[in-house]
N, C-alpha and C positions, 0 to 999 in steps of 0.2 A: 813500698815506700808509702808514707802516710801523706793523705791530702792536707791541704791547708787547714781545713775544718777539723782534722783529727790531731793536729800538733798541738802540744801545750804550748800556749804563748803567755809570757809573763807581761802583759801590757799593762800600763797605768792610765787611769782616766780620773782626773781631778781637777781642782780649780785653785787659784791662788790662796782663796780664804783657808784651805785645808793644809797648806804648806807653813811649817813653823817659820817665824820670823827670827833672825839673828841680829842683835844690835852690835855692830861691829866697832864704831865709835860714835861719838857725838855727831848727830845729823845723818848717819848712814845705816840703812837697815838692809838685809839681804835674805832672799828666800831662794832655795836651790831645789832642781830636780835633777838627779844623777842617774844616767843610763850607762851603758858598757862603755861606749866610745864618745859619749856627747853629754854635755850638761847645759843646762840653762839657768841663769841667775837672774832674778827680778831685784833691782836695787832701787831703794827710796833715798834720795839725798834732799837735804834741807837746802833752802836757797843759799847761794854763795858758797857752798862746799867745793872743795878743790881736791882733785884727785891728782896726784903728783904723776908727771909724765914717766913711763916705765915700758918695758917690753917683756915678752915672754915667747916661749916656743910654741905656744898654742895658736891656732887660727882662731879668729874672734869675729862675730858679727854681733853688732849692736843695733837694737830697735829702740827709737825714743817713743816711749808709750805716752808720756806727758812732760809738758814744760819745753824749756830751751837750755841748752848748754854749748859753751864754746870749747870746741875740741881742738886740741893739739895733735897733728898727724905728721910726723916727721918735723919739718921746718914750717909747716903751714898751720894756719888756724881757720877753723870753720864753725859757723853757728849751725847747730842741728837742732830742729823742732820736731814736735810730735808728728809721727808718721815717717820720719827719715829713718833709713838704714845705713849703717856704716860697716865697712869690712875691713879688718885689720889682718893682714897676712901674718905668718908666723915671724917674729922678730921685729915687727913694726913698732917704732916708737909713738907712743900715744898717751893722752891723759885728757882731763876735762874739768872745766870750771862751771858750776852750775850758776845761771844768771839770777834773775829777781824773783824765782817762783820755785817751788817744789818740782823735782824733776824724778820721773821713774824711767829707769833704763832697763831693757831686757838684753841680757848678754847670753850669747850662745857660744860654747868653747868645744873644740875638738882638737886633741883628745881631752879628756876630763882634766880639771885643774886639781891635782892631787893635793897642792898646797891649800886649797879651799876646804878640804874634807877634814872631819874631825879625827884626832889621833885616837886610834883604837887601842 
């Protein structure tokens, strides 16, 4: 059996400046890093952008990197600000309205969101 040092590891070390930016729609940009079972998306939202409430079968954690957003979580609304972390279990109803400033969110999904991947 090979030791950890002898095994070939396909690890990635990068920074967000090296990750391509996708322009999804007016006021929304996304960057993605995709692993085998996990993906991370960094999203930039212009002020007052609204993401419609939705659900999906993926577990999601969101880190607010910059700005403030009003999140809808089920039947509740909560303001989240830079440094806050939100957890959405699979099937959780959620959405967000950006407040008066640019917002950067880092979303982590498991399993990966196949619907976000380019069609091969």
